N, C-alpha and C positions, 0 to 999 in steps of 0.2 A: 504493500500500500504506500502510495506517495505521501510524504509528510511535508507540509508547507513550512517554509522558513519564516522567520519573523518579518522580514521585508515583504515577502509574498502575502502574508496575512494583512499587513498594513495596506498594501496595494489592493488586495481583495476588498477590504472595507471601503476604500476610496471609490473603487469601481462600483461596488454594490450600492453605495449611497448615491453616487452619480446616476446610476441606471434608474433607481427608484425615483429620484427627483426628476430625471429627464422624462420618464413616462407620465408622472403626475403633472409636470409643467406643460407637456404637450397637450394633455387633455384639457387643462385649465386654459391654455392659449386658445383652443378652438371653442370651448364652451363659455368663455367669459362674455358677459352681456354686451360689452362694448367692442367685442372682436368683430372684425370684418371677415366673416367666415368664408366668403368666396376666395379670399386671399390666404388667410391663416390656415385653411384646411391643408394646403401643401406644406406650409411651414411646420405645422404640428406633425405631419407625417415625416418630414425631414428630421425633426428632433427625435421622434419616436424611433425611426429606423437607425439613427446614429446611436441612440441609447441601446438598441437591441444589439448592435455590433459590439458595444462595450461589454455586453453580457457574455461574449464568447469565452473568456477565461472561466467564468462561473459555470457555464454549460459544459465545457470540457471537463471541469473538475467533477461535476455532478453526474454526468451520464457517460463520460469517457469519449475520447476523440472518435472512436469507431462508430458511435451512434449520433454524432453531431452533424450529420450530413445536411440536415434541413436548414441549418443556419449559414451554411457555406455561401449561398447566393445573396444573402442579405446585404453585404457591402455594395451590391449593384443597385441598391434602392436610393440611397441619399442623393447621388448625383442627379438622377431624373427628377426627384422631388424638389431639389434646389432649383433646377432649371425651370420647372413648371411654376414654382413659386415666383421667380423673377418674371416670368411671362404673365402670371395672373395679376401682377401689379398694373398691367395696362390692357388686359383683355380677359374675357371669360374663357376658361379652359374646360372643354367638354371631355367626356370619356373617350370620344373618338380621337381627339387630339392627343390625349394622354397615353392611351393603351400601347401604341407602337413603341414607346420608350421602355416598356417593361417586357418586351419579347425576349431580350437577352437574359432577363432574370429567370423566366420560366425555362428557357433552354438550358441555362446553367444549372438549374435545380435538378433536372433529370441526369445531366452529365455527372454532377457531383454525387448523386445517389448511386449511379453505376460504379463510379470510381471508388467511393468509400465502401461500398459493399464488397468489392474485390479486395481492398486493402485490409478490411476488418477480418476477412477470412485468412489473409496471409499473416496478420499479426494480432491474433485474438486476445492475447494476454499482455500486450504491451501497455503499461500505464501511461507512458508519455509517447508522443509521436516519434517514431524512429527516424533517424537521420536519412535512411534509405528512402523513406516515404517522401520526405521533403525534397529529395534530390531527383526523384523520378521526373522525366521530361513532361509528362502530362500534369503532374502536380505543380511543377513550376509554371507551366502555361496557365493552368486554372487560377493560380494565385496571382500572377502578374496581369491577367486580364482585368482584374478588379481595379488596381490603381491606374491602368491605362484608360479604362472607361471613365474613371474619376477625373482624370486630367482633361479628357474630351468634354465632359459635362461642365467642368470648371470654365473652360473657354466659351462654351455655349451660354452659360449663365452670365459670364462677364460681358459677352457681346450683347446679350439681351439687356443687361443693366446699362451699358453705354448707350444703347438705342433708346431706352426709357429716359435716361438723363437728357439726351438730345431732344426728345419729343417734348418733354415738359417745358423746356426753355423756349420752344416755339409756340406753346399753348398758354402758358401762365406767366403773369408778371411777378408773382410772388411764389417762390419755392421754399421758403423758410420752414414750412411745416412738412415739406416732402424731403426731409434730409436723407440723402443716400449714403452717408457714411456707414450707417448700420448695415446696409446691403453689401457694401465693400467688405466690411468686417466679416459678414457671413460667408461670402464667396472666397475671400482670401484665407479665412480660417479653415474652410473645407479643403483648400489646396494644401495647407500646412499639415492637416491630418493625413491626407493621401501621401504626401512626400515623407512624412514621419514613418509611415508603414514601409515605404520603399527603402528607406535607410535601415530600418530595423530588420527587415526580412533576411538580407544576406547574413546578418549577425546571427539570426536564429538558425540559419542553415549551417553556419560555422560551428555554433555551440548548441546543438539540439537539446542537450541536457538542461539548458537554461531557457527553453522555449516558453514555459509558463511565466517565468519572471519577466522576460522581455516583452511578451504579449501583454502582461499586466501593466508594465510601464507605458507601453504604447496606448493602451486603452485609458489609463489614468490621465494622460495628457488631454484627452477629449472632455474630461469632466468640467473644467472651468469654461471651456468653449460652449458647452451645452447651456450653462447658466447665462453666459453672455448673449447667446443667440435668442434664448427665451425672453430675457429682459428687454432686448432690443425689439423683439417682436411685439411685446406688450406696449412699449413706449411709442413705436413708430406708427404714424397715421398714414393711411393711403389717400390718394387723391379723392376717392369716393367719400372718405370720412371728413377730409378737410372742407370739401364743398358738398354737403349731403344732398343738396337740391339739384346737383348736376345730372344731366342726362347721360347715363353710363354708355348706352349704345352709341350716342353721338360722339362721345369722347373717344371710344374705341375706333370709330371710323376716322376721326380727325388724327389720332395718333398714327394710324397706318398711313394716312396721307402725308404727314410731315416727316415720317421716318426716312423717306427717300431724299429729304432735303440735304444738300451737302453741308458738312460741318465746317469746311474752310472755303475760302474764295476759290482755291485752285481745284477743288473737288467737283466732280460731275455727279448729278443725281444717279443713284444706283439703278433706278428703273426709269425709262423714258416717260416723261409726263406730257400732258397737253400743254403746249407752250402758249404764252400770252405774248402778243406783239408789244413792242416798246411803248406804243401809245397807251395801251391798256395798263401797263405797269406804271407808267408815269402818272396816269390819271388816278390810280389807286393810291399811290404814294402821296399825291397832293391832298387827297381826301383824308388820308390818315393823319397827315401833318395838321390839317385844319381841325380834326377832332382833338388832337393833342394840344395845339397852341391856342385855339379859340374856346373849345368846350372844356379843355383841361381834364379829359377823362382819365388821365394818368393818376389823378388824385383819388380814384377809387381803389382802395387797397387790394381788393380781390379781383381786379380787372383781368379778364381772359380774352384770348384771341377770338373765341366764339362770340363774345359780347360785341367786340369791335366789328366782326364780320356781319353780325346782325344789324348793327347801325348802318353799315355800308351796303346791306342787302347783297352781299357777295359771298360765294362759297369760302369756307374757312381756309381751304388749301390755297386758294388764289391769293388771299390776303398774305398768308405766310410766304408764298412764292414771291409776291411783290416785294416784301420786306427783304427777303433773302437775296433776290437778284438785283433789285433797284437800290437798296440801302445797305446791303451787305451786313444785315443785322438780324438777330433773332428777335422775336417779340419781347422776350425778357429784357434784352439789352436796350431795345428801343424805349420801352416804358420806363425802365429804371434810369436810363440816361436823362429823360425828361424830369424825373423825380429829383435826381441829383442837381440838375440845373436850377430847378425851382427852389431846392433847399439852399443852394448857394445864394440865390437872390434874396431869400428870406433871411438868411444869416447876416447878410451885409446891409439889410434895410434898417435904418436907424429907428423906424417905427416899431421894429420888433426887438428892440434892445432888452426888453423884459421877458422875451420868450425863452423858455427852456429849450435845450437841444431836442428833447423828446417832442415838445409841442411843434417845433419846426418840422421834424420828421413826419408827424401825423398830418400836418398841413400839406406836406408835399405828396402824401400818398403811401408812406411806409406804415406798416402795422405794428412795429415794435422797435425799441431802441437798438437792439442787437442787429436786426436786419438793416436798419438805417446806417449804423456804423460800418457794418460789413460791406454793404453795397457802395456807400459813399467812398470808403477807402479804396475799393476796387477801381472806381472810376477816376479818383483824384490822387490817390497815393497818400491821402491824409484822412484822419477822422474828422467829423464835423467840427469838433472843438478845436482841433489843431488848425483847421482851415480858417475858422473865424478869427482865432488869435493871430494867425500869420497875416491875414488881410488887414486887421486892425493895426498891427504893428507897422505894416508897410504904409498905411495911410498916415499914421502919426509921424513916421520918418519923412515922408514926402511933404 
């Protein structure tokens, strides 16, 4: 009978606690009253499947490696769930869209069952996985298919995230509530877990007698990540929650339309679009400028491209296309550029000498001091306070 060392017992406790918490947090994340279930469904499954992978050392200890074939395909689940979660941030995911991503899981299940059945007959009494088993070509192939698939889905999730980030800058003037740092944490953390396994596996092959200990260390690393992913999932609002009255179907269509907009001046659209002649583009730009400079619609904190398109009675994608081609700007940069210019005017107006910085920000269309400071510094290189002080000093000197 295999006796656990003290270090293995500690790691077993860490893994066991992390697994229990991960399963409970996944359920809570989905069932929470304020949860956006259409989105958090996949995040909850991602956390649950990751927690299940962490249970591998406990399962091996409890039932023996010969009988643990059913958990072998589980590492193929987090990648698709992460990718589908990123996609669900901007579109509805039907089972028809989701199921093709799990075909490798079912195929791997049957292959693992056949492989483990053969090996269990060859080594029925081995307490630990023999080194010869780990070094079999089929075993190596089956093991390395998992991290390879993980890396593929990391890049798919990352590409989806970048596309989402690009889209919201074309559709919304305020993205402060749609902070994507958490999503980067989620995707980058997943890559770290995959690469950690890639690093540890050759060591496991070299020292098979330390297989359990090394596997426990690998799994214990995932515990803080599980907590972080769940916490971020609770705290992060989706665009559907930030603007609860928004038409979800319309935004899905608009996001697909603006996804093909080039992200730089030198890029070409990914998919050929219906082109507008130069006169149409100039006409739209002039109308947009009138809305900004005469009606000052940029002062509406939650202004969206959809609202501007409605005022212009023009399809949303054409307004975005006009901004992109005619002004070389995204909707986000256009609106916040006007807000910053209005803020600069207000800050230097002697009539507003008693205004606080926050009051100026609100007057210009920003919805929080943090957003005001961040955007203002991005456009000017200075915070609002630094800008006002610098301008006042310059006036006194002159």
